C-alpha positions in Angstrom: 0.0 0.0 0.0 1.4 3.4 -0.9 2.2 5.8 1.8 0.0 8.9 2.0 1.3 12.3 3.0 -1.2 14.4 5.0 -0.7 18.1 4.7 -2.5 20.0 7.5 -4.2 23.0 5.9 -3.5 26.4 7.5 -6.3 27.6 9.8 -5.2 31.2 9.5 -6.8 32.8 6.4 -7.8 36.3 7.6 -6.6 38.9 10.1 -9.4 37.9 12.4 -8.1 34.3 12.3 -4.6 35.6 13.1 -6.0 37.6 16.0 -7.8 34.5 17.2 -4.6 32.4 16.9 -2.8 34.9 19.1 -5.6 34.6 21.7 -5.4 30.9 21.6 -1.6 31.0 22.0 -1.9 33.3 25.0 -4.5 31.1 26.6 -2.3 28.0 26.0 0.7 29.7 27.4 -1.2 30.7 30.5 -2.4 27.1 30.9 1.2 25.8 30.5 2.4 28.3 33.2 -0.3 27.1 35.6 0.6 23.5 35.0 4.3 24.1 35.3 3.7 26.2 38.5 1.8 23.4 40.0 4.5 21.0 39.0 7.1 23.2 40.7 5.1 23.3 43.9 4.8 19.5 43.9 8.6 19.1 43.2 9.4 21.5 46.0 7.1 19.6 48.3 8.7 16.3 47.4 12.2 17.7 47.9 11.2 19.1 51.3 9.7 15.8 52.3 12.8 13.8 51.1 15.0 16.3 52.9 13.1 15.9 56.2 13.1 12.1 55.8 16.8 11.9 55.0 18.0 14.4 57.7 18.3 11.9 60.5 20.3 9.6 58.2 22.6 12.5 57.1 23.1 13.6 60.6 24.0 10.1 61.7 26.5 9.8 58.8 28.1 13.1 59.7 28.4 12.1 63.4 29.9 8.6 62.5 32.3 10.2 60.0 33.6 12.6 62.7 33.9 9.8 65.3 35.7 7.5 62.7 38.1 10.3 61.8 38.8 11.0 65.4 39.4 7.4 66.2 41.7 6.7 63.3 43.7 9.9 63.9 44.2 8.8 67.6 45.2 5.3 66.6 47.3 6.2 63.6 50.3 4.6 65.1 48.5 1.2 65.1 48.6 1.3 61.3 52.5 1.3 61.3 54.0 2.7 58.1 50.8 1.9 56.1 48.6 4.9 55.3 45.5 2.8 55.1 43.8 -0.2 56.8 41.4 -2.6 55.2 38.4 -3.5 57.4 35.5 -5.9 56.7 33.2 -3.1 55.5 35.6 -0.8 53.8 39.0 0.9 54.0 40.1 3.8 56.1 43.3 5.8 56.0 45.1 8.9 55.0 46.0 10.2 51.6 48.4 13.0 50.8 46.4 15.8 49.2 47.9 18.8 47.5 46.0 21.9 46.5 46.9 25.4 45.3 44.8 28.3 46.4 44.9 31.7 44.6 44.0 35.1 46.1 40.8 36.7 44.9 42.1 40.2 44.4 42.5 41.0 40.7 45.8 42.9 41.3 47.3 39.9 43.2 46.3 37.5 40.3 47.9 39.9 37.8 51.1 39.9 39.9 51.2 36.1 40.0 50.7 36.0 36.2 53.5 38.5 35.8 55.8 36.3 37.9 54.8 33.2 36.0 55.7 34.9 32.7 59.0 36.1 34.1 59.9 32.5 35.0 58.7 31.3 31.6 56.0 29.2 33.2 53.5 29.7 30.3 51.9 26.3 30.8 50.5 27.6 34.1 48.6 30.5 32.4 45.3 29.9 30.7 44.5 32.2 27.8 41.0 32.0 26.2 40.4 33.7 22.9 36.9 34.0 21.4 35.1 36.0 18.8 32.6 38.7 19.8 29.8 38.3 17.2 28.2 41.6 18.3 31.5 43.5 17.8 32.1 41.8 14.5 28.6 42.7 13.3 29.5 46.5 13.7 32.1 46.2 10.9 29.6 45.5 8.2 29.0 42.8 5.6 32.2 43.2 3.6 34.5 43.0 6.5 32.6 40.1 8.1 32.9 38.1 4.8 36.5 39.1 4.3 37.6 37.6 7.6 35.8 34.3 6.8 32.6 34.7 8.8 29.2 34.7 7.1 26.8 37.7 7.1 23.2 36.7 7.1 20.2 39.0 7.2 16.6 37.8 7.1 13.2 38.9 8.3 12.3 36.7 11.2 8.7 36.3 12.2 7.7 37.1 15.7 4.7 38.0 17.8 3.9 39.6 21.1 1.0 38.6 23.2 -1.2 41.0 25.1 -2.1 39.1 28.2 -3.8 42.1 29.8 -6.2 42.3 26.9 -6.9 38.6 27.2 -7.7 39.0 31.0 -10.0 42.0 30.1 -11.9 39.8 27.6 -12.1 36.9 30.0 -13.3 39.0 32.9 -15.9 40.7 30.7 -17.4 37.4 29.8 
């Protein structure tokens, strides 16, 4: 059997139809906002309930972690030269952790970068280059095309909904 292609005819044939389509879009968007708002309330409620139910467990975990850390720190000598100890339900121990912290002040960061450059430590400096499309757009079509980018202009359809008018019409009904 041959496959049929169904083309849905446009329901907008007049300006009145276009106006009615805008009304229907506004009503549908309001309905979607109501549905999503209710969903958000339910999600928040579920998160709060889960948080309340899990709080005693999280508190117990935190307490046990503190107690375990205190115990292992106190009895570190029992582990000998080993940094960890395997127990029946897991492994405990110490790991050497190294981190580097940087100051937040912009001037101090710039000074660190200057010192890194003086020491030829360029692998420690991150440089990110990117293109500003908005700035490039200001140069015009010829320049944009000359540098290898593409200039496109087109009329793009758009619409704005008048929710206040919709509310007036609904309240007048």
